[in-house]
N, C-alpha and C positions, 0 to 999 in steps of 0.2 A: 811795491812802488805804486803810487797813485799817479796816473797820467793827468795832466792839467792842460787842456787845449788853450787856455787863456794865459799862457806863460810868456807873452811878448809885451813889449812896450808899444803903445799905439793909441789910437783914438777909435771911437765907436761910430760906425756909419750905417745908415738906415736904408733898407731896401726891400723890394718885393720881387719874387721870382716867378710869378704866375699872373700874366696880364694879357688881356685880349684887346685887339683893335677891330676896326671894321673889316679887316681881312679875315676875320672869323665869321662864320654864318650867324653867330649869336652875339657878336661884338657890335658896338655902336659908334665908335669914334675913330678918327684918323690918328696916325702916329703923332702928329703935331698936337692934337687935342689931349691925347693921353700924357704926353710929356708935360703939357701945361698943367694938367690936373696934379701930377705928382711933384711938380716943382712950385706949386702955388703956395701962398702964404700959410704957414703953420703945417703944411705937408712937408715940403723941402726934403724930399728923398734924395739920397746920394747915388743909388743905383737901382736899375729896373731891368727885368728880363721881359721881352715881348715874346709871348708864347702862343701864337695863334693856332687854331685847330687845323691840323694836317696841312699847314702852309708856313713856309719860312719867309717871314716879313723881312725884307732887306733894310738895313739900318745905316748903310754907308753914308747917306746924306745927313745923318744926325749925330755921327760919332764925335764931331768936334764941338758939340753943344756943352759948354762948361757947366751948365746947371746940373747935369745928371750923367752918370755912366750907364750906357745901354749895353745889353747883351742880347744877341740874336738867339731865338729858340723856337721850339715847336711843341705843341701838345699832340702827341701821337694817339691814334685810334679814334673811332667815331663815338663810341659810347662806353664800351667795357675795356678794362685793362689800360686805362689812360695813363700815360707817363709824360714827363717833360724831358726834352733834350735841350740843354742850355749851353750857350757859348759854342755854337756850331755854325758851319758855313754851308753844309750840304744836307738836304732832306731826302731820305730814302725810306719810303714806306707806302703801304696802301691804306685806304680809309677803313677797311674792314676791321673787325674786332678779333681777328685770329690771334691766339696766344702762341702760335707756332714760331713766330719770328721775333718775339720780344727779346730773347737773349741775344739774337743777332743785332737787333737795334741797339741794345746796350753796348755791345762790343764795338759797333760802328761809331757811336757817339764818343766812347772812350778813345777810340783811335783818332778822333778829331780833337782830342784834348778838351772835350766838353764834359758835362756831368749829367747824370740821370736822376730823376726824382719820381717817386711813386706818388701819383695824385690821389687825393681824397679817398682813403681806403674804405670809407663807409658811406659813400654817396649812394643813394637809392636803397641800398640793402647792406646788411652787415658784412656779407661775404663778397662784396664787389671785388675786392682783392683777397682771394683766399690765402690765409697765412701759410699754408703748406706750399703754395705756388711761390710766394715771396721767399720762403726759406730755400727753395731750390734754385732761384735765380741768383746771379752774381753780378757785380759791377755797377750796382746803383749806390749812390752815396747818401741818399736821404729819402724819407717819406714825409708827407704833409701830416703833421700831428694836429694841425688846425687848418681848415679851409673855410674862408668866410662866405664863399658863394653857396656852399652846402647849408650853412647856417641861415643865410638870408632867404634862400629858396625853400627852407624847411624840407629838404630833399634827402634827408638821412641824418647821420650823426657827424657833426663838424669836427669833433675831437676824436683822434685815433691813437691815443696813448696806449690803449690795450694792445694794438698791433705792434707798436714800437717796443713795448716791454716783452711781448712774445719773441720778437726777433732778437732783442738784446739778450734775453734769458736763454736763447738757443744759440748764442755765439755769433750773431751778426753784428758787426760794428757799423751801425747806421745812424746818421744824424736825423734830427727832427726839425722841420720847418713849419712856420706859420705864414700862409699866403692869402692875399686878397682874392685871387682868381677873379680879377676885376673884369666885368662886362659893362656895368653902368656906373656912373660917377659916384653915387651915394654909397657904393660898396668899396670905395678906395680909402685906404688909410686905416682900416680896421685891424688888419693883421700884417705883421712885418717881422723882419729879421735884422738884428743889430750885430754887425760884424766888427770884430776887433782887428784892425789892420794897421800896419806901420804908417801908411799914408793913404790918401784918397786917390787911388789909381786903379785902373783895371787889373793890372798884374797883382797888386797887393790884396785886393778884394777877392780875386779868384783863389789866390794862395790861401787866404784865411778861410774861405768856404771849404776848400778841399781838406783843410786841416781842422775843420769843425770849431773854428774860433768865432762862434756866434751863439746868440740865444734867440729863441723865437718868442713872439709876444703878441698879445691882443690889447696891450695898453700899459702893462707894468714895465717900468724901467729899472734895470739893475745898475747899481753904482759900484758895487764891490764884488769881485770874484777872486778869492785867494785860496791857495792850498799850501799848507806848511805843517810839518810835524804830524802828518796823517790827519790833519783837521781841514775840512772844507768850510769856508766862511762866505756867506752871501749877504749883501746889504742893499737896501733900497732907501729912498727918501721917505716914503710913506709906509705905514704899518700894513703888513700883509701876513697871510698864513704861509709858512714854508713847509713843504712836504718833501722829505728825503726818501726816495724810492729806490729799492734794490731788486735784485733778481727774484723772479717768481711770477708776478711782482709782489713785493711786500713793502708795507710802509715801515721804514726804519725809524723815523722820528718825525714829529710835527711840532712846530713852534710858531708863535705869533709875535710880531714886532717889526722893527726896521732892520734888524740884524739877526742872523741865525748861524749856528755852526754845528757841525757833526764830526765826531772823531771816529775814524774808520777802525774797525776791529781787525781788518785784513781778510775777512771771510765773505765780503759782500759781492765780489765779482765786478759789479758796476754800481754806481750811485748817480742818479740824476735828481735834479731839484725842480719842483713845481712851486710857483709863487701865485697865490690867489688873493686878489684884493676884494674888499667887501662888496663892490659893485659887480663882481663876476669877472673882471679883467684878469688875465693870466700871463705868466711867462714860464718858459721851459729852458733850463740850461741843457747843454749837451752832456752826455754821460762822462763821468770820471771813472776810469777803469782801474781796477786792482789787477795789475798785469800778471802777477803770479797766480791769480784765480780765474781770470777771464780766458776762456778757451775760444779763440777766434777761429771761425769756420769758413772764412772767405779769403785765405791767404793768397798772396800773389796778384792782387788787383792793383790798379794804377795808383791807389792812394798810399802805397808804401808801408802798410802795416804788417 
């Protein structure tokens, strides 16, 4: 059986899950200004997580703003092993970079019905987040497969699909996000996540995030995602290169055009799709799992797999 996370009727909603305000030492704008940026003409985001560095910015005064749905969050740690805790109400940690309490942080955030995200796996250096360490941790739902702040600062590798494929190939059922990691205005709107939800509400967007009903993008928009008769179909308005990637990772198939499809053999374990436009903009679907082949190594976590 092929799992299809995009198997509900709904609409697509745009959001960023890594955003800083002046409550971060490296942020520059008030919460009000950040909301203005992300709701301005042609930005028009539907949801946004405020994730200041080791500080929980309270958003109760802004929760009734109809322009955007806000989530409280924190970016943990000072420089190494940074993670996001999103949709939380309590912050518990120290600023140091000790790895000794990361699993404890994940467990605490999950207990708050929040979700954990591994930040920019290749910032500064390739092993900023060692893959062996990530393999041993449990309870995180996603990693950033693209981080725009890393790209803009030329501070490492912005794309981390190699880490994603390592984890997937070793049985970790983990989603991939693209985030702005916004500190200054000209870095807003370059990376985003399109969530398929039944309606534009906090509850539905959270539910769809937990169930991996979204794709990550730096500019490519996906119009069609279908699974039927062991065939995965992906469509866009403009011509792109479609890359179907499986366990290993291996390139299973590559096509160019506005529509592509791949027929599963049943031996793939997982299949994810990258879309690359000629100007370099990309999109990443969440993995489609072949459930009789995928050996999930993180059973019993809050996501119910």
